[in-house]
N, C-alpha and C positions, 0 to 999 in steps of 0.2 A: 504493499499499499504506500503511495506517496503522500507526504505531507507536504499542503501549501503553507508557506511562509509569509504571513500579512506585512512583513516588512520589505519584501520586493519592492523595486521602483514602480511597477506598473500597479502594484496595490495602491502605492502612494499617489500616484497620477488619479487613479480611479476615484480616491478619497478627496482629490483636489489639494493635497498636501505638495504636491509638485507641479508646477504648472506645464503645459504642453500647448504646442500649436496644433489645435483640432482642426481636421477636415471633415469629420462627419462623426455623429453621435446619436444612438436610439436608447431603446431600454436594454437591449444586448449587446452592442459593440460601441467601442470607441476606436476611432483612426485618427492618426495624427502624426507629424512629422518627425522622424529619426534625428536626433539631435548630432549623429556623426554620420550624414549619408553618404553611401558608397556609390550614387547615382544621381542624375538630375532630378529624378522625383524617386524617393525613398521613404515610404511611410510603414508605419507599423499597425497592426489592427489586432485589437484583443477584445476576446469575450469579457462581459462584465461578470463572469462567474468564477469562481475560485478552481482552476484547474492548473497543473503544473507544466505540462506540455500536451502535445498533441493526441498522445495515447490516454492521457488522463481525462483529457476533453472529451474523446469519443466515449469514455467509460461514463463520465460524469453529468455530462449534458444529456439531455432529451433529444430523440431523433428530431423533433421539431427544431430545437435550438441548434443543431449541428446543420441543419439544411438551412435556416435562416441567416446563420453565421457567414456561410460561403456563398448564399444568394447576395447577401450585403455586399461581400468582398467584389462580387461581380459587379454590381450596382456601383460602388465607389470607384472602380477601374475604368468602367465602360461608360456610364451616365453622368458621373461627376466629373472626372478627369479626362474624359472623351478616348481612352487609350485602346479601343476596340480595334482600329485600323493599323494604328502604329504599334501595337504590342505592349507587353508586360510581362514581368516575371513574379511569381509567387514563391516563397521559402519560407519553411520553418525547420528549426532542428530541435531532434527529439531526444532530450539528454544532454549531459556533461560532454560525453565521448563523442558527440556529434557537433559540438560548437556553442550548444546552449548556455547563453550567459545570464538570463533572467528567466527563472523559473515561475513564469506565468504563460500560460500558450498564448503565441503571437505568431503572426503571420507577416512577413516581409512582403511589401508590394513595390517592385521599383520598375524605373522605365528610364531610357536616356531619351 
């Protein structure tokens, strides 16, 4: 069993303890600019539920929450940012050995 730690930076952002440059927010999802961008567009998209990584998200979230999360990512990329034609990349790291640094599930959306 994975243990979620409430002191991670994304939990603090969700509690408005740390500011972020928001792109999109609803009841389930928060999307904001990465503070260390690796591309012209580099956003972080996080669910508002306590989950450590992708595997934990799939286990903890309801099927509807999982569907809405990924549908919202598409909406952000294609409807808000207009990246459907030019393209974009989605990336998530699942676990320390995969390079995950913040242990709150998140997706990187990048595009040049």
